[in-house]
N, C-alpha and C positions, 0 to 999 in steps of 0.2 A: 503494499500499500504505500502511496506518495505520501509526502510530507505535504500539508497545506501550503501553497504557493503564496511569497510575502506580496504586499500589497505594493507596488511601485512608486503609483500615481492616483489619484483620483481625477477625472475628465469632467469638464463640465463644457457647456456652449453656449454662446449668444443669450444671455442674462438682461441683457437691455435694462439695465438700469435707469430709472427715471424719479423724478419729483413727482409726475402726474399718472395717473393709472389711466390705462387705453381704456375706451369705452365698455369694452367686454368685462371690466372688471371693475367697474365704477362701483359697485354696491359693496367694495371692501372698505370697511369704516377707518382704515388708516392703511392708507398703500404704502407707505414705507415699513409700517411693521410687516404687513405680506410679503413685501421683497425681502425681509430679514429672516423670515422663517426659513427657507431653506437655505440658506446662507449660512444661518446658523449649525443645519444639520450638516453641512460639508462641514464646517470647522469640528464640531463632532466627531466625524469621521477623521480628519484630518488629526487630530487627538488620541482617535483609537489608533490608528495604523501610522502614526510618525513618516508621513510622505508629505510631498509638494502635491500642489493644488494645480492642474494645466487646463488654462480657460480657452477653448477655442471661439473664435467670433468677437461679436460686439460686447462689450462690458456695458458700456452706456447705450442708451436708447437713440439718442439724436445727440449729434455734433453740430455746432453754430461753427460756420467758415466766417473766418474773421481775417481780418490783413495779416494778422502773424501767424494765421494756421488755428490749431485747434483750440476751443474754448467750451466749458460747461460749467454749469454756476457751483460756487464756490459750495453752497450746502449739499450738492451732491458730491463733490469731490470728498468732503468731510463725512459723508455717509459711506461713501464707498471705504475711505480708511478706516473707519470705525467696524464694518460687518465684512469687509471680505477677509477671506482666508490668508493668515500668515503663509509666507513662503508660497505665494502663488506667480506664476507665470503665464503670460496673454501671448496668443497668437494672433497678431494683427488681422483683422478682417476687412472683406473687401470694401466695405464702407471707408476704412481709413482710404484705400487706394483711388476711391471715387474723390474723396476729399481733396488730397493732396495730389491728384492726377500724377501717381508715380505706382513705382511698384518696390521704392527702398521707403524705408521706414526711419531715417536718422533720428527724427524728433520724436518720435512714438515712444514711450516708453513702454517695455515689455515686461519686466519684473517688478512685481508691486510689494 
């Protein structure tokens, strides 16, 4: 019988954090709490298995194109810092490619 395999990483994708709930989730009494629930579960799994988290795709729902590139509300950035798992890595999404009109990501942080 084979030993249980070690968990190497927790994978998630396209979590689309936002300050405003999409219309189909508008019944949520507190949208930020609703988004925090699965993030807390991921943190519990990370604590249990002592492994990194890899997020493929969009972490934030929308980016606002500005003259200096990517921008998001400070409240949302602070929320992400508080609730995203430690030792998390992100794979940039196609949305970043469209916003920056490039396939390179020098200004995009990929390790959180």
